[in-house]
Wavefront OBJ file of the C-alpha trace (Angstrom):
o trace
v 53.452 99.999 -45.879
v 50.276 100.325 -46.465
v 47.659 103.075 -47.250
v 47.275 105.803 -43.763
v 43.718 104.627 -42.380
v 43.493 108.249 -40.725
v 40.105 107.772 -39.543
v 39.794 111.234 -39.807
v 42.954 111.923 -38.521
v 45.459 115.198 -40.299
v 48.381 114.260 -41.963
v 50.204 115.715 -38.647
v 48.224 113.844 -36.418
v 48.314 110.436 -38.019
v 52.250 110.728 -37.478
v 52.137 111.829 -34.247
v 49.817 109.330 -33.541
v 52.251 106.461 -35.030
v 55.191 107.877 -33.234
v 53.673 107.325 -29.783
v 54.252 104.325 -27.763
v 52.766 101.552 -25.756
v 53.765 103.197 -22.450
v 53.267 102.696 -18.606
v 52.550 106.146 -18.174
v 52.670 109.492 -20.701
v 56.159 111.273 -20.851
v 55.645 114.618 -19.761
v 59.657 115.249 -19.183
v 63.199 114.547 -21.033
v 63.824 112.495 -18.424
v 61.635 109.971 -16.764
v 63.090 106.600 -15.855
v 59.536 105.655 -14.295
v 57.948 105.000 -17.499
v 58.816 101.662 -20.030
v 57.890 101.722 -23.280
v 56.351 98.004 -23.465
v 55.959 98.025 -26.776
v 60.422 98.453 -27.058
v 61.100 95.988 -24.995
v 58.743 93.266 -26.434
v 59.802 94.256 -29.857
v 63.337 93.968 -28.579
v 63.109 90.500 -26.687
v 61.254 89.176 -29.581
v 64.304 90.117 -32.298
v 66.622 88.067 -29.845
v 64.416 85.143 -29.245
v 63.870 85.169 -33.259
v 67.851 85.867 -33.637
v 68.592 82.659 -31.057
v 66.431 80.625 -32.699
v 68.083 81.314 -36.610
v 71.516 80.809 -34.660
v 70.237 77.605 -33.264
v 68.744 76.112 -36.221
v 72.010 76.960 -38.351
v 74.344 75.119 -35.422
v 72.075 71.983 -35.536
v 71.581 71.575 -39.251
v 74.996 72.104 -40.116
v 77.105 69.623 -41.949
v 80.591 69.115 -42.625
v 79.812 68.149 -46.662
v 78.010 70.937 -49.371
v 76.165 73.373 -46.905
v 73.001 74.899 -48.131
v 71.601 78.333 -48.691
v 71.030 78.751 -44.978
v 74.433 77.180 -43.567
v 76.704 79.168 -46.604
v 74.853 82.356 -45.535
v 74.966 82.175 -41.704
v 78.649 80.953 -42.149
v 79.382 83.751 -44.268
v 78.007 86.374 -41.619
v 80.020 84.217 -39.164
v 83.201 84.786 -41.278
v 82.853 88.518 -41.645
v 82.321 88.886 -37.800
v 85.392 87.073 -36.976
v 87.689 88.430 -39.589
v 86.332 92.246 -38.045
v 87.027 90.699 -34.942
v 90.054 89.434 -35.762
v 91.544 93.094 -37.036
v 90.269 94.729 -34.587
v 90.608 93.123 -31.169
v 93.747 92.199 -29.666
v 93.314 89.489 -27.358
v 91.527 87.051 -26.196
v 88.308 87.051 -28.587
v 86.725 84.160 -27.663
v 84.226 85.931 -26.476
v 84.515 89.185 -28.014
v 83.769 87.420 -31.617
v 80.504 86.116 -30.616
v 79.194 89.116 -28.646
v 79.954 91.206 -32.054
v 77.654 88.366 -33.944
v 75.192 88.465 -31.498
v 75.156 92.190 -31.940
v 75.230 92.508 -35.658
v 71.930 89.721 -35.981
v 70.215 91.564 -32.918
v 70.188 94.831 -34.110
v 69.650 93.841 -38.010
v 66.515 91.826 -36.934
v 65.284 94.743 -34.683
v 65.809 97.007 -37.904
v 63.839 94.671 -40.074
v 61.031 95.280 -38.017
v 60.616 98.578 -39.962
v 59.388 96.640 -43.141
v 56.482 95.559 -41.588
v 53.158 97.863 -42.623
v 52.840 101.322 -40.447
v 48.678 100.309 -39.543
v 49.154 97.130 -39.405
v 49.584 96.345 -35.807
v 46.749 99.430 -35.326
v 44.303 97.667 -37.948
v 44.957 94.086 -36.203
v 44.091 95.674 -32.460
v 40.993 97.406 -33.655
v 39.765 94.177 -35.292
v 40.271 92.270 -31.926
v 38.586 94.873 -29.854
v 42.039 96.189 -27.833
v 42.240 99.307 -29.586
v 41.364 100.878 -26.620
v 43.794 99.219 -24.588
v 46.091 99.763 -26.825
v 46.280 102.797 -28.724
v 49.678 103.255 -29.847
v 52.120 101.226 -30.501
v 55.751 101.191 -32.394
v 57.269 97.984 -33.511
v 60.875 99.409 -34.089
v 63.417 99.265 -31.053
v 66.005 101.364 -33.204
v 63.837 103.718 -33.761
v 63.537 104.691 -29.599
v 65.942 106.468 -27.921
v 65.436 104.157 -25.374
v 66.328 100.988 -26.974
v 69.029 101.693 -28.379
v 70.931 103.984 -25.589
v 70.103 100.581 -23.549
v 72.187 98.733 -25.851
v 75.003 101.259 -25.949
v 74.731 101.437 -22.017
v 75.213 97.381 -22.451
v 78.609 98.441 -24.673
v 79.695 100.832 -22.014
v 79.452 98.579 -19.449
v 81.842 95.945 -21.681
v 84.340 98.610 -22.468
v 84.443 99.537 -18.900
v 84.925 95.770 -18.009
v 87.678 95.049 -20.214
v 89.404 98.310 -19.222
v 89.918 96.474 -15.823
v 89.799 92.823 -16.658
v 93.123 93.577 -19.178
v 94.626 96.570 -16.717
v 93.631 96.096 -13.693
v 92.517 98.349 -11.030
v 95.164 100.261 -10.716
v 96.479 100.224 -14.370
v 92.685 101.595 -15.279
v 92.575 104.356 -12.872
v 96.555 105.187 -13.595
v 95.305 105.545 -17.208
v 92.308 107.376 -16.836
v 94.158 110.144 -14.825
v 97.761 110.231 -16.890
v 96.377 110.180 -20.262
v 96.626 111.446 -22.499
v 98.185 114.812 -21.088
v 100.731 113.103 -18.191
v 99.707 112.884 -14.442
v 100.359 117.048 -13.594
v 97.277 117.172 -15.822
v 95.583 114.441 -13.787
v 91.643 117.055 -13.623
v 92.187 118.191 -16.866
v 92.990 114.113 -18.306
v 90.139 112.944 -15.882
v 87.814 115.008 -17.134
v 88.552 114.163 -21.124
v 88.276 110.402 -20.315
v 85.239 110.749 -18.854
v 83.810 112.815 -21.330
v 84.905 110.441 -24.481
v 83.431 107.931 -22.516
v 79.407 109.316 -22.792
v 80.416 110.779 -25.931
v 81.238 107.061 -27.119
v 78.127 106.085 -25.351
v 75.710 108.815 -26.665
v 76.954 108.749 -29.956
v 76.702 104.782 -30.734
v 72.720 105.424 -29.667
v 72.217 108.178 -31.475
v 73.428 107.188 -35.164
v 71.598 104.709 -34.804
v 68.588 106.047 -33.636
v 68.540 109.034 -35.880
v 69.047 106.876 -39.364
v 66.128 104.495 -37.792
v 63.529 106.869 -37.022
v 64.038 108.855 -39.837
v 63.453 105.922 -42.160
v 60.563 105.082 -40.245
v 59.331 108.739 -40.711
v 59.573 108.177 -43.985
v 57.450 105.008 -44.199
v 54.691 106.869 -42.399
v 55.144 109.681 -45.219
v 55.159 107.160 -48.060
v 51.688 106.038 -46.299
v 50.110 109.240 -45.590
v 50.784 109.809 -49.706
v 48.921 106.711 -50.950
v 45.798 107.696 -48.668
v 45.152 110.323 -51.323
v 42.371 109.533 -53.225
v 44.049 110.563 -56.570
v 45.702 108.410 -59.221
v 49.384 110.479 -58.436
v 48.950 109.367 -54.913
v 48.390 105.636 -55.946
v 51.323 105.333 -58.183
v 53.626 108.040 -56.336
v 52.807 105.469 -53.328
v 53.711 101.913 -55.011
v 57.077 103.786 -56.676
v 58.166 105.914 -53.710
v 57.341 102.831 -51.487
v 59.039 99.771 -53.745
v 62.138 102.453 -54.228
v 62.567 103.131 -50.256
v 61.540 99.926 -49.453
v 65.084 98.474 -51.124
v 67.361 101.557 -50.026
v 65.962 100.973 -46.716
v 67.274 97.154 -47.035
v 70.780 98.943 -47.308
v 70.180 101.455 -44.748
v 68.944 98.407 -42.302
v 72.379 95.734 -42.836
v 74.589 99.140 -42.763
v 73.612 100.516 -39.638
v 73.679 97.128 -37.646
v 77.330 96.755 -39.394
v 78.260 99.659 -37.986
v 76.775 98.850 -34.551
v 79.268 96.192 -34.592
v 81.987 97.524 -35.973
v 81.732 100.353 -33.682
v 81.319 97.754 -30.489
v 84.369 95.911 -31.734
v 86.423 99.270 -31.791
v 85.508 100.535 -28.699
v 86.252 97.438 -26.829
v 89.471 97.136 -28.839
v 90.703 100.002 -27.076
v 90.253 98.820 -24.055
v 92.794 96.087 -24.679
v 95.157 98.890 -25.794
v 96.851 101.351 -23.403
v 97.988 105.124 -24.213
l 1 2 3 4 5 6 7 8 9 10 11 12 13 14 15 16 17 18 19 20 21 22 23 24 25 26 27 28 29 30 31 32 33 34 35 36 37 38 39 40 41 42 43 44 45 46 47 48 49 50 51 52 53 54 55 56 57 58 59 60 61 62 63 64 65 66 67 68 69 70 71 72 73 74 75 76 77 78 79 80 81 82 83 84 85 86 87 88 89 90 91 92 93 94 95 96 97 98 99 100 101 102 103 104 105 106 107 108 109 110 111 112 113 114 115 116 117 118 119 120 121 122 123 124 125 126 127 128 129 130 131 132 133 134 135 136 137 138 139 140 141 142 143 144 145 146 147 148 149 150 151 152 153 154 155 156 157 158 159 160 161 162 163 164 165 166 167 168 169 170 171 172 173 174 175 176 177 178 179 180 181 182 183 184 185 186 187 188 189 190 191 192 193 194 195 196 197 198 199 200 201 202 203 204 205 206 207 208 209 210 211 212 213 214 215 216 217 218 219 220 221 222 223 224 225 226 227 228 229 230 231 232 233 234 235 236 237 238 239 240 241 242 243 244 245 246 247 248 249 250 251 252 253 254 255 256 257 258 259 260 261 262 263 264 265 266 267 268 269 270 271 272 273 274
């Protein structure tokens, strides 16, 4: 969080500018699959690589004796995720527990990018002369609906995969048309189950996106408060920014935990038969 360097931009123009993406084109309609948000993809991959590196270092430096702080922290996270997987998924968890751990760490790291100063990269691009090429840049992938929807679609694929794996093609198809009202209402059952799959996917993406987008917007408003040339603006910027940053730590971790738990719940439901 920094003081907004608006360069003659009005507050609304400043916020709109910071909410723009570095993409392959300008999106003029609600759905346009030809446009790619390059910043979302880059920071998603970056957070994934950092997460893998952290887990690699933890595994490499793990000792059987008294663990260090880093190893103890990682062991606490792994144990917490494994306990949740045991309580929710009744079946083979050899892949599901590591999946939940990956989801939690990945989403938590992507959310944590929201703590970077809002004007950090715009200032950097101006210093190196790239502001003409990269006029917009958003760092937090989970504050982009495209990013959260991509992860949610991955969870949907896993739900369908385990439904086929556990129940077989015939069993899954029968459940799709026979549950919950019986085979005589097959069309209604099929429609209801398809809506359920779509609702799970959309709600999973929208929940994470909504919370992180709101947090990003508040950081921008606090940055604008600091741009006012008054003592109240400066003090309010520091106080409000500090309070919100501390509170946002809880939001970052809580949203990662909720996303992980819902992933486990949805995959756990795929292991159960109606």
